Every structure is written in C-alpha cells, then in structure tokens.
GUZAMI-176954 format. One record per residue (C-alpha): z, y, x; residue in three letters. Coordinates in steps of 0.1 Angstrom, whole numbers, padded with zeros to 4 digits, always signed. Each point is the difference from the previous one (the first is absolute). Layout:
ZYXALA...
% end
This chain:
+0116+0125+0105MET-0003-0036+0015LYS+0006-0014-0035ILE-0028+0022-0015PHE-0025-0010+0027PHE+0009-0037-0002THR-0004+0001-0037LEU-0033+0017+0002CYS-0012-0026+0025GLY+0012-0029-0022MET-0018+0015-0031VAL-0031+0008+0020GLY-0003-0036+0014PHE+0006-0015-0035THR-0026+0023-0016VAL-0025-0009+0027ALA+0008-0037-0004ALA-0007+0002-0037ASN-0033+0019+0004ILE-0012-0024+0027LEU+0010-0030-0021MET-0019+0013-0030LYS-0031+0008+0022LYS+0002-0035+0014SER+0001-0015-0035ALA-0029+0021-0011MET-0022-0012+0029GLU+0010-0036-0002SER-0029-0009-0024GLY+0020-0019-0026GLY+0020-0031-0003ALA-0025-0022+0020ASP+0005+0020+0032SER+0038-0001+0002TRP-0002-0013+0035LEU-0021+0030+0011ALA+0026+0023-0016ALA+0028-0018+0019MET-0016+0008+0034VAL-0010+0036-0009SER+0010+0026+0025TRP+0011+0022-0029LYS+0024-0027-0012LEU+0014-0004+0035ALA+0004+0037+0003ALA+0017+0001-0035ALA+0025-0027+0010LEU+0007+0019+0033SER+0007+0032-0020CYS+0023-0019-0024PHE+0019-0014+0030ALA+0003+0035+0016ALA+0013+0014-0033GLY+0026-0028-0003VAL+0012+0007+0035LEU+0004+0037-0007LEU+0018-0009-0032TYR+0024-0021+0020ALA+0006+0030+0023VAL+0007+0022-0031LEU+0026-0026-0011LEU+0019+0007+0032ARG+0005+0036-0011TRP+0001-0001-0038LEU+0017-0021-0026PRO-0023-0024-0017LEU+0003+0017-0033SER-0013+0033+0015VAL-0026-0015+0022ALA-0016-0020-0028GLN-0002+0032-0022CYS-0018+0018+0028PHE-0023-0030+0005ALA-0012+0006-0035ALA-0022+0027+0015ALA-0024-0027+0010GLN-0009-0005-0037PHE-0010+0036-0003VAL-0019-0002+0033GLY-0019-0031-0010VAL-0011+0015-0033ILE-0011+0033+0015LEU-0018-0018+0029ALA-0018-0023-0025SER-0012+0032-0018MET-0010+0018+0032LEU-0014-0028+0021ILE-0012-0026-0026LEU-0009+0025-0028SER+0021-0019-0025GLU+0009+0019-0031PRO+0036+0009-0007ILE+0011-0001-0036ALA+0024+0024-0016THR+0027-0026-0001GLY-0003-0005+0037GLN+0003+0038+0006TRP+0032+0000-0020ILE+0013-0030+0020GLY-0009+0018+0033ILE+0020+0031-0012ALA+0030-0021-0011LEU+0000-0019+0033ILE-0002+0033+0020ALA+0028+0014-0021LEU+0021-0030+0006GLY-0005+0002+0037ILE+0009+0037+0000ILE+0032-0007-0020VAL+0011-0027+0023VAL-0008+0021+0031GLY+0020+0030-0014LEU+0030-0020-0012THR+0004-0026+0028SER+0028+0009+0024PRO-0016-0020+0028THR-0033+0018+0002VAL
% end
C-alpha cells in the first residue's frame, strides 16, 4: 500500500507542477516579460511540486526495480493530459485518447506481471 500512495503522490505533484507551469506561461505576457515569468509564484510552486515528485520517485526506487518504477511513473502522462482537459479546457484528440488507453493498459500489465509489486 505504501508503494501505491507514494506513486499517487509522485503523480499528483508532477501533474500539479505541469498545470502550474502552463498557467505561469499563459500569464507571463509573451517573450518580453520572461523576467516576470521567472519570478511568478506559480512557477516557483511548479518547481517545488516537481522537486517533491522527484523526491517521492527516489523513495519509490528504494522499493521497486527501476524498470517497474518507470512504467508506473508513466501514469503522470495520463494525469497531465486529463488535468489539461479538466482544468485548462484543452481538447483531447482521438489519438491522445488511444495513447491514454495504451499507457493505462501498459501500467496494468506491468502491475499484474511484476513479481515485486
């Protein structure tokens, strides 16, 4: 159960980081205000979330082989796409839905066949 909750935390922090980074980029006002974007609280929060996600991933690596942990970490791709749809109202194309399904299927296969999980 500790693996599951650590993985969920890692994915959650990574998804939050990506959404915050996108929001920071959208509010930066263009290329002329790159300095303003660099001192944005949203960018600072995004970097903090990325750091927290990396730390949780390092914890996962104590319990799982790298090959298994990296497959589970792919859940962040699904999370970012879904969050971009729900939070940012970005459209998701048919190809992306197929990709989400394939990633989810791959995670399930790894989870069911890995002797260490």
